[in-house]
C-alpha positions in Angstrom: 16.2 120.3 49.5 15.5 117.9 52.0 11.9 118.3 51.1 12.5 117.8 47.9 14.2 114.3 47.9 11.5 113.0 50.1 8.8 113.9 47.7 11.0 111.8 44.9 11.2 109.2 47.2 7.6 109.1 47.4 6.9 109.6 43.7 9.1 106.7 43.2 7.2 104.3 45.6 4.2 105.2 43.8 5.6 104.5 40.5 7.2 100.8 41.7 3.4 100.1 43.0 2.0 101.2 39.4 4.5 99.3 37.5 3.8 96.0 40.3 0.1 96.2 39.6 0.6 96.1 36.2 3.6 93.8 35.5 3.1 91.5 38.3 6.6 92.0 39.9 9.0 94.6 41.2 11.0 95.9 37.7 13.8 98.2 38.8 13.3 102.1 37.2 15.4 103.7 35.3 17.9 106.5 36.6 16.8 110.0 36.8 12.7 111.0 38.6 11.3 112.0 35.5 9.7 108.3 35.0 8.5 107.8 38.2 6.9 111.2 38.6 4.9 110.7 35.2 3.5 107.0 36.0 2.3 108.8 39.4 0.2 111.3 37.2 -2.0 108.5 36.5 -3.4 108.7 40.1 -5.6 111.4 40.6 -5.6 111.3 44.2 -2.1 111.0 44.7 -1.5 113.4 41.9 -3.3 115.9 44.4 -1.4 115.3 47.5 2.0 115.2 46.0 1.1 118.7 43.8 0.3 120.3 47.2 3.1 119.4 48.5 5.1 120.7 46.1 2.7 124.4 46.2 4.0 124.5 49.6 7.4 124.2 48.9 7.4 126.8 46.0 6.3 129.2 48.5 9.1 128.9 50.8 11.5 129.1 47.7 9.4 132.5 46.8 9.4 133.7 50.5 13.7 132.8 50.7 13.7 134.8 47.5 11.6 137.7 48.8 14.5 137.8 51.8 16.8 137.3 49.5 16.4 141.0 47.7 15.2 142.7 50.8 18.3 142.3 52.2 20.1 142.6 49.0 21.9 138.7 49.6 23.5 137.8 46.7 23.3 134.1 47.1 23.5 132.5 43.3 21.2 130.2 43.0 22.1 127.1 40.7 25.7 128.3 40.2 28.7 130.0 41.9 28.6 133.9 41.1 32.2 134.9 39.9 33.8 136.6 43.1 34.1 140.6 42.8 37.0 142.2 43.0 37.1 145.1 46.2 37.8 148.7 44.6 40.5 150.8 46.3 38.4 152.8 48.3 36.7 149.4 50.3 40.0 147.9 50.6 41.1 151.4 52.0 38.1 151.4 54.1 38.4 147.5 54.6 41.6 147.9 56.5 40.9 151.6 58.7 38.2 149.5 60.3 41.1 146.7 61.8 43.1 149.6 63.0 43.6 150.8 66.5 41.0 153.8 67.2 43.4 156.2 69.2 40.7 158.6 70.3 38.7 155.8 71.5 41.7 153.7 73.3 43.2 157.1 75.1 39.7 157.6 76.2 39.3 154.4 77.2 43.2 154.7 79.3 42.3 157.6 81.1 38.9 156.4 82.5 40.9 152.7 84.2 43.4 155.8 85.4 40.7 156.8 87.2 41.2 160.5 85.4 38.1 162.4 83.4 37.8 162.8 79.8 35.3 165.1 79.6 33.9 163.7 76.5 37.1 165.4 74.3 37.9 164.6 71.1 41.3 166.1 70.4 43.7 163.7 70.6 46.5 166.5 71.9 43.9 167.4 75.1 43.2 164.0 75.7 47.2 162.9 75.7 47.7 165.9 77.6 44.7 164.8 80.1 46.6 161.1 80.4 50.0 162.0 80.6 48.6 164.2 83.8 46.7 161.5 85.1 49.8 159.2 84.6 51.7 161.5 86.7 50.1 161.4 90.0 51.9 157.9 90.4 53.5 155.1 89.7 51.6 152.7 87.2 51.7 149.3 85.7 50.3 149.5 82.0 49.6 146.0 81.1 49.4 145.7 77.4 48.0 142.0 76.7 47.9 139.7 73.7 49.6 142.9 71.4 49.6 142.0 67.7 50.5 145.4 66.3 53.0 148.2 67.6 50.5 150.8 66.5 48.7 150.9 69.8 52.1 151.9 71.7 54.2 153.6 68.4 51.3 156.4 68.3 49.2 156.3 70.8 50.8 155.5 74.2 54.3 155.8 73.9 54.7 159.5 74.4 52.4 160.4 77.5 53.6 157.3 78.9 57.8 158.0 78.8 56.9 161.7 79.8 54.7 160.8 82.9 57.6 157.8 84.3 60.0 160.8 83.8 58.4 162.5 87.0 58.4 159.8 89.3 60.6 156.8 88.6 59.7 153.4 88.8 56.4 152.7 86.4 56.5 150.0 84.3 54.7 148.4 81.3 54.2 144.7 80.6 53.5 143.4 77.2 51.7 140.0 76.1 52.2 138.8 72.8 52.9 135.9 70.3 54.9 137.6 67.7 58.6 137.2 67.7 59.3 140.8 66.0 56.8 142.9 67.7 59.5 144.1 70.2 62.2 145.1 67.8 59.4 146.8 66.6 58.2 149.2 69.7 61.5 150.9 69.5 61.5 150.9 73.1 64.1 148.9 75.5 62.2 146.1 76.8 63.2 143.2 79.0 62.0 140.3 76.9 61.1 137.3 78.9 60.4 134.1 76.8 57.4 131.7 78.4 57.9 127.8 77.8 56.1 125.8 76.6 54.4 123.7 78.8 56.4 120.0 79.2 53.6 117.5 78.1 53.1 116.2 81.6 52.1 119.6 83.0 50.2 120.2 80.0 48.3 116.6 81.1 47.6 117.4 84.6 47.0 120.8 83.0 44.1 119.4 80.9 42.6 116.8 83.7 41.3 119.7 85.9 39.3 121.2 83.0 37.2 118.0 82.7 34.5 116.5 84.9 35.3 113.6 87.4 33.4 111.4 85.8 35.2 111.7 82.2 38.9 111.3 84.2 38.7 107.8 84.4 38.0 107.6 80.4 39.9 110.5 78.8 42.9 108.3 81.0 41.8 105.5 78.6 41.8 107.5 75.5 45.6 109.3 76.8 47.8 108.2 74.1 44.8 110.3 71.3 45.2 113.4 74.2 49.0 113.6 73.6 48.6 113.7 70.6 46.3 116.9 70.6 48.4 117.9 73.1 51.7 117.8 71.2 49.6 119.7 68.8 48.8 122.6 71.0 52.8 123.1 71.5 52.3 123.8 75.3 50.6 126.9 74.8 48.8 127.2 78.7 46.1 129.0 76.4 45.5 126.3 74.0 45.5 123.2 76.8 43.3 124.9 79.1 40.5 125.8 75.4 40.6 121.8 74.9 40.2 121.0 78.0 37.3 123.0 78.1 35.8 121.8 74.7 36.1 118.3 76.0 34.6 118.7 78.6 31.1 119.0 76.9 32.0 115.9 75.3 31.8 112.1 75.5 35.4 111.1 74.5 35.3 108.8 71.9 37.9 106.8 69.2 35.6 106.1 66.3 35.4 106.7 63.0 35.1 104.2 60.8 35.4 104.6 57.5 33.2 102.2 56.1 30.2 103.5 58.6 30.7 106.6 57.8 31.0 106.3 54.2 27.9 104.4 53.9 25.8 107.5 56.0 27.4 109.7 52.9 26.1 107.3 50.1 22.7 107.2 52.2 21.6 111.2 52.6 22.7 111.3 49.2 25.6 113.4 50.1 28.0 111.4 47.3 26.7 111.9 43.7 27.2 110.5 40.3 29.2 111.2 37.5 26.5 113.2 35.6 25.0 114.6 39.3 22.5 111.8 40.2 22.2 110.6 43.1 20.2 107.7 41.9 22.1 104.5 43.3 22.8 102.1 40.3 25.4 99.4 39.0 26.6 101.7 36.9 28.2 104.1 39.3 30.9 103.1 42.4 29.5 104.8 44.9 31.5 103.5 47.7 34.6 104.8 45.5 33.7 107.9 45.4 32.8 108.3 49.3 35.8 106.7 49.8 38.0 109.1 47.9 36.3 112.1 49.8 37.1 110.6 52.8 40.9 109.9 51.5 40.6 113.1 51.0 39.9 114.1 54.6 42.4 113.1 55.5 44.9 114.4 53.0 43.3 117.8 54.3 44.3 117.1 58.0 40.5 117.2 58.5 40.8 114.2 59.9 43.6 111.7 61.6 44.3 107.6 61.0 44.8 106.3 64.4 48.1 104.2 65.0 45.8 100.8 64.3 45.3 102.2 61.4 48.0 104.4 59.8 48.6 103.1 57.1 44.8 101.6 55.5 43.2 105.1 57.5 40.3 102.6 57.9 39.9 104.1 61.2 40.3 107.9 61.8 40.2 110.3 65.0 39.1 114.0 64.7 41.1 117.2 66.5 38.4 118.4 68.9 38.5 121.9 67.7 38.3 120.7 63.9 34.9 118.9 65.4 34.0 122.5 66.8 34.0 124.1 63.4 32.3 121.5 61.8 29.9 121.8 64.4 29.1 125.0 63.4 29.3 124.6 60.0 26.3 122.7 60.5 24.9 124.7 62.4 21.5 123.7 63.9 21.2 120.9 61.7 23.2 117.8 64.2 21.6 117.5 67.8 23.8 115.3 70.3 22.0 114.3 73.6 24.6 113.6 75.9 22.9 114.6 79.2 18.8 116.0 80.0 19.2 120.0 80.1 20.2 119.4 75.9 17.6 117.1 75.6 15.1 119.8 77.1 16.4 122.3 75.5 16.4 121.1 72.1 19.5 121.5 70.6 21.2 124.4 69.3 20.2 127.1 66.7 17.4 128.1 69.5 14.9 124.9 69.8 17.0 123.2 67.1 13.7 123.7 64.5 15.3 122.0 61.5 17.3 119.5 63.4 18.4 116.7 60.6 20.6 114.6 62.5 20.1 113.0 66.0 22.8 111.4 68.1 21.8 110.0 71.6 24.7 109.0 73.7 23.0 108.0 77.2 20.1 106.7 78.3 17.2 109.4 77.9 13.3 109.9 79.6 10.0 109.3 78.5 9.6 113.5 78.2 12.9 113.4 76.7 12.1 111.2 73.7 9.0 112.6 73.3 10.4 116.4 72.3 12.9 114.6 70.2 10.0 112.5 68.1 8.2 116.1 67.8 10.4 116.7 64.6 9.8 114.7 62.0 12.9 115.9 60.0 15.0 113.7 61.3 17.4 112.0 58.6 20.1 110.6 60.7 19.5 108.9 63.6 22.2 107.5 65.8 21.9 106.0 69.3 24.7 105.0 71.1 23.4 103.8 74.5 21.4 101.0 75.7 18.3 102.9 75.3 14.9 101.6 76.3 12.4 101.0 73.5 9.8 99.6 75.7 9.1 103.1 76.7 5.3 104.1 76.8 5.1 107.0 73.9 8.1 105.6 71.5 7.2 105.6 68.2 10.0 104.4 65.5 7.7 105.8 62.9 7.1 109.1 64.2 11.2 109.4 62.8 9.1 108.7 59.1 12.6 110.7 57.1 15.1 108.8 58.3 17.5 108.2 55.7 19.6 106.8 58.4 19.1 104.4 61.8 22.2 103.3 63.2 21.6 101.5 66.9 24.1 99.9 69.2 23.7 97.4 71.5 20.8 98.7 72.6 17.3 96.5 73.3 15.8 97.2 70.0 13.5 93.9 69.2 10.3 95.6 69.8 11.3 98.7 67.2 11.1 95.2 64.3 7.1 96.1 63.7 7.5 99.7 63.0 11.1 99.3 61.2 9.3 99.1 57.7 7.5 102.1 58.4 10.9 103.7 57.4 10.2 104.3 53.5 13.0 106.3 53.4 15.6 104.4 55.1 18.8 103.4 53.2 20.6 102.3 55.7 20.1 99.9 59.0 22.6 99.6 61.3 21.6 96.8 64.7 25.2 96.1 65.8 25.4 94.0 69.2 21.2 94.3 69.7 18.9 91.2 70.4 17.1 91.8 67.5 15.5 88.3 67.1 14.2 88.7 63.6 13.5 91.1 60.7 10.4 92.4 59.5 8.2 90.1 57.2 7.5 93.0 54.9 10.9 94.4 54.7 10.6 94.4 51.2 8.5 97.6 52.0 11.3 99.2 52.6 12.5 99.6 49.0 15.6 101.8 49.1 17.3 99.9 51.3 21.3 99.9 50.6 22.7 98.7 53.6 22.0 96.0 55.9 24.4 95.6 59.3 23.3 92.7 61.6 26.9 92.1 63.3 26.6 90.5 66.4 23.1 90.0 66.5 23.7 86.7 68.7 19.8 86.2 68.9 19.2 86.3 64.9 18.9 82.9 63.3 17.2 83.7 60.5 16.5 86.3 57.3 13.0 86.8 55.7 12.3 85.5 52.6 10.9 88.8 50.7 14.6 90.3 51.3 15.5 89.0 48.0 12.8 92.2 46.6 15.2 94.7 48.3 16.9 95.2 44.9 19.4 98.2 45.8 20.9 96.7 48.3 24.8 96.9 48.4 25.7 95.2 51.9 25.1 92.8 54.3 26.7 91.6 57.5 25.2 89.4 59.0 29.0 88.2 60.9 28.8 87.0 64.4 25.0 86.5 64.3 23.7 82.7 64.2 21.9 82.8 61.0 21.4 79.4 59.2 20.3 79.4 55.7 20.3 82.9 53.2 16.9 82.3 51.4 16.7 81.2 47.7 17.5 83.0 45.1 19.3 85.9 46.8 21.6 85.7 43.4 19.1 87.7 42.3 20.3 90.8 44.5 22.8 91.7 41.6 23.8 95.0 42.9 25.2 93.7 46.3 28.8 94.1 47.0 29.5 92.9 50.0 27.8 89.8 51.9 29.9 89.6 55.3 29.1 86.1 57.3 27.3 83.8 54.7 26.3 80.7 56.3 27.6 77.8 54.7 25.7 74.6 55.0 27.4 71.3 55.2 24.9 69.3 53.0 26.2 70.2 49.7 23.0 68.8 48.3 20.9 71.6 48.3 18.0 70.3 46.6 16.3 69.6 49.9 17.1 72.8 51.3 15.0 75.5 51.9 18.0 78.3 51.6 20.3 79.4 49.5 23.3 77.0 49.3 27.1 78.0 48.5 26.5 76.3 45.1 24.8 79.5 43.8 28.1 81.1 44.4 30.2 78.4 43.9 29.5 75.0 45.8 32.7 73.3 46.7 32.3 69.7 45.2 30.4 70.1 41.7 30.4 73.3 40.3 29.5 74.2 36.9 30.3 76.6 35.3 26.7 76.9 32.9 25.0 77.1 36.0 26.9 79.9 37.0 26.8 81.9 33.9 22.9 81.6 32.9 21.8 83.2 36.2 22.8 86.1 37.9 24.4 85.1 41.2 27.1 87.1 42.5 28.2 88.8 39.6 29.3 92.2 41.2 30.5 90.6 44.4 33.8 92.3 45.5 34.9 90.8 48.4 34.7 86.9 49.5 35.5 86.2 52.8 35.7 81.9 53.2 36.5 81.3 57.4 36.1 78.0 59.3 35.7 75.3 56.3 37.2 72.0 58.3 35.7 69.5 56.1 36.6 71.5 52.7 39.0 69.6 50.6 39.5 71.4 47.6 38.4 75.1 47.1 35.6 76.1 44.5 36.3 75.9 41.3 34.3 78.5 40.1 35.3 81.8 42.3 37.6 82.7 39.6 34.6 83.3 37.2 32.9 86.0 39.4 33.7 89.1 37.3 34.2 91.4 39.9 36.0 90.0 42.3 38.8 92.0 43.6 39.6 90.4 47.2 39.9 86.5 48.6 39.9 85.2 51.6 40.4 81.6 53.1 40.6 81.0 56.5 41.0 78.2 58.2 40.9 74.7 55.6 43.1 72.6 57.3 41.8 69.3 54.9 43.0 71.0 51.4 46.1 69.8 50.2 46.8 70.9 47.2 45.1 73.0 45.0 44.8 72.6 40.7 45.1 74.4 37.7 40.4 74.1 38.2 41.2 77.0 40.6 42.2 79.9 38.6 40.8 78.1 35.1 38.8 79.8 32.6 35.1 79.2 32.3 35.3 77.1 29.1 38.0 75.0 30.7 36.5 74.3 34.3 33.7 73.7 32.0 35.3 70.7 30.8 35.9 72.8 27.2 38.6 71.3 24.7 40.3 75.2 24.1 41.4 77.8 26.6 38.9 80.6 27.1 40.3 84.4 26.3 38.6 86.0 29.4 41.6 85.4 32.3 40.7 83.8 35.8 40.1 86.1 38.2 40.1 88.9 35.8 40.0 91.4 38.8 41.5 90.5 41.6 43.8 92.4 43.8 44.3 90.7 47.0 44.6 86.9 48.0 44.9 86.4 51.7 45.4 82.7 53.2 45.3 81.5 56.4 45.5 78.5 58.5 45.7 76.4 55.2 48.3 74.1 57.5 48.2 70.9 55.1 48.4 73.3 52.0 51.6 71.2 50.4 51.2 72.6 47.0 50.2 75.2 44.2 49.9 73.8 41.1 49.9 77.1 38.8 48.3 76.1 35.4 51.0 73.5 35.0 48.7 70.3 34.5 49.9 68.6 30.8 45.7 68.2 30.1 45.9 72.0 30.8 48.9 73.2 29.1 47.0 75.3 26.3 45.8 77.4 29.3 49.0 79.1 29.8 48.5 81.8 26.6 45.8 82.9 29.1 47.4 84.7 32.8 45.5 84.0 35.7 44.8 86.7 38.4 46.5 89.4 35.7 45.5 92.4 38.2 46.8 90.5 40.9 48.7 93.0 43.5 49.2 91.6 47.0 49.5 88.3 48.4 49.3 87.1 51.6 50.1 83.6 53.2 50.3 82.9 56.7 50.8 79.4 58.7 50.8 77.1 56.0 52.8 74.3 57.6 53.7 72.5 54.4 54.0 75.1 51.4 57.5 74.5 50.0 57.8 77.2 47.2 56.0 80.5 46.0 56.5 81.0 42.3 55.5 82.4 38.9 53.1 85.6 40.1 54.0 88.3 37.3 52.0 90.7 38.7 52.3 90.9 42.8 54.1 93.5 43.8 53.6 93.2 47.8 53.8 89.7 49.4 54.1 88.7 52.9 54.8 84.9 54.4 54.5 84.1 57.5 55.1 81.3 59.3 55.8 79.3 56.8 58.5 76.5 57.9 58.5 74.6 55.0 58.7 77.0 52.7 62.3 76.7 50.5 61.8 79.1 47.3 60.6 82.2 46.0 61.0 83.1 42.5 59.4 84.3 39.5 57.8 87.6 40.8 58.9 89.8 38.2 56.7 93.5 39.7 57.6 92.6 43.3 58.5 95.8 45.2 57.8 94.8 49.0 58.0 91.6 51.0 58.0 90.5 54.6 59.5 87.3 55.3 58.7 85.8 59.5 59.5 82.9 60.6 60.0 80.7 57.5 63.5 79.3 58.9 63.8 76.8 55.6 63.9 79.6 52.9 66.7 78.8 50.8 66.2 80.9 47.7 64.7 84.0 46.8 65.5 85.3 42.8 63.7 86.4 39.9 62.8 89.6 42.5 64.7 92.3 40.1 61.8 95.3 41.1 62.5 94.8 44.5 62.7 97.7 46.8 62.0 96.4 50.4 62.4 93.6 52.2 62.1 92.9 56.0 63.1 89.6 57.6 62.1 88.6 61.0 63.4 85.5 63.0 64.8 85.3 66.9 65.7 82.0 66.4 68.6 82.8 63.0 71.8 82.5 64.3 73.1 83.6 60.9 71.4 85.6 57.7 70.6 83.6 54.5 72.2 83.3 51.8 70.3 84.3 49.7 70.5 88.2 51.0 73.3 88.0 48.9 71.4 87.9 45.4 69.0 90.5 46.6 69.6 94.2 46.1 66.6 96.2 47.9 66.9 99.8 48.6 65.9 99.4 52.2 66.7 96.1 55.1 64.7 95.8 57.9 65.9 93.0 60.2 64.8 92.0 63.4 67.0 89.2 65.2 68.3 88.4 68.6 71.0 89.9 70.5 73.8 88.2 69.1 73.4 88.2 65.6 72.2 92.2 65.9 75.8 92.6 67.1 77.3 90.5 64.5 74.9 92.1 61.6 76.5 95.5 62.7 80.1 95.0 62.9 82.1 96.1 59.5 84.1 93.2 57.8 82.4 90.2 59.7 80.6 87.5 57.5 76.7 88.6 58.5 78.0 92.2 57.5 79.1 91.3 53.9 76.1 89.5 53.1 74.1 93.1 53.4 76.8 95.3 53.2 75.4 96.5 49.0 72.0 97.3 50.3 72.3 101.1 51.1 69.7 101.7 53.7 69.8 99.3 56.9 67.3 99.3 60.1 68.5 96.3 62.1 66.7 96.1 65.4 67.4 93.4 68.5 64.8 91.5 69.9 65.6 90.6 74.0 66.2 85.8 74.1 
């Protein structure tokens, strides 16, 4: 089926060539594969070539079906067969294969006792033989890891007891994890319960299983390792097993949600509701992939780190779960950690069908030669400083790649061969020395995700990047890209763009690149121009940072129809946010009547940080815009975060906000008019006097070590839960029933009052 998807990709590319030659421009095809196949039939040479590959696949499928019939496998291709109920005879038979074989067991014990059973099969004869063998002296019988009493009660009890009567002093030692076994064995036993290892002892035992060069690394991950140890419940065998597994791994924390979900999409693992894997604007594949990621968390197959305990953005995988996942994947993945694994070609008898290759350390020329022989790779992950200047290294040999992830490697020499990866969907070159992308990047027509985070030598993007019509995400954060090619707004499928370089010259007429005016200029936006072209109508997340010259926010942001999250950081010159910021399209364009469309129609999270001169938010309150009150701005806003806003005095009238976080706003005096608010966190807001109009409030967190008394507004709110973080003096008085401070919060049922040392 992997080969089938390769053929479909090739057909799509051939169809695109036909359209370009006919129409002179790239036209995006409809979803599905029928149209590309029909277009490809017009090229006889291509038809012959692709037809031969399809015949080969059909022959493989036919051979598989022959094997199925030969071995009577019922694989149910194309459907899920109904589960078959076992008959009573089959059920009885299956149970009898799991019971203790009495005669075989007796013969083995006789042999270990130094006797000779003479090949006899009669149970009575074998029992008598065992009694005679055991009666020659004292004996110690060890029954290890016993789960059933059958072997003792029905086979060993009689001969052991009879033999021990002749010469007292013999013993039977039984180990078990079953608490009920001693009673079931119907014998007077002295029970010794082995206590689980203490955490420190377990930690020492775990490290003894590791290689010397791994101990330093595992010490850095002690927090995670201790969580694994706790899951072992102090069991010696479990800890040794985990240690053995870790000794074959390179300890690492990193499972990042956005990375793995984008890889899933690129590999075709995420299917649309109609069963199609075609990436189009109609389907939000990221949401579907994220939901699958959350499902893994719910099933405890991956576990959020403490840093991301709430969002689950970063997770770890228990090594036992990872071992099981490796078993399920069988020979498809190969992780190259040492030369031995690279030289043998991986697991599964040579790794003929390895689809995913991860290189964790530098490999030699010979090893690269071995790895490059497999043209079936769909994912290549390089997490080490691999030298790509090696003679004979050809990225083009991995021609079927869907995913290429390179971190911290010298990869600039790879640029000329990147465009040969025609199937590639995911390109991740983080912290590399790459200085450019290929000029013919448009040949990589299936690219969905490009990550260039931390590529300091990268100074520009190729002009033909605007032809990547399927591109959904671009991250150029911490790179040195100065301009974005013109007409970048034509990438209508773009969902995420990190690191958009804002040009200081707001007059884009003489600029060779795409200015912020195409998105929403900070000075003179005309909404008509915004709506007369595609621009960033699919943009969902926008992060604006380091804006020292902005005196007000872009008026046109409110007209981005898909915007869900807006973050603005460090804009020190902004003093006032006027009604134009949340104005509907007709009003911002100078219209005389209110628009029926709500400003910021899908915005659900707003984060403002470092607007140190901001004093006022005029919320639809100017006389000339009174009629705009018929349309509620930000109707979906759920989360509002206000950080280090030095001059902000009030936060009022946000009808849909559920979560409010105000941090270090020293002039803030009033919070009111938030009818849906459920959770609020107030940190270092020393002048806050009024908190009202919050009838749905459920949780309140107040933190300020400089407070000498609790604020009076606590009397006016009734949250279910209060968390108070204060100094030692206020901590003591707040916990004293009948005190003036206690009376301010006594009506709140649940408290958690924490003392910060002065």
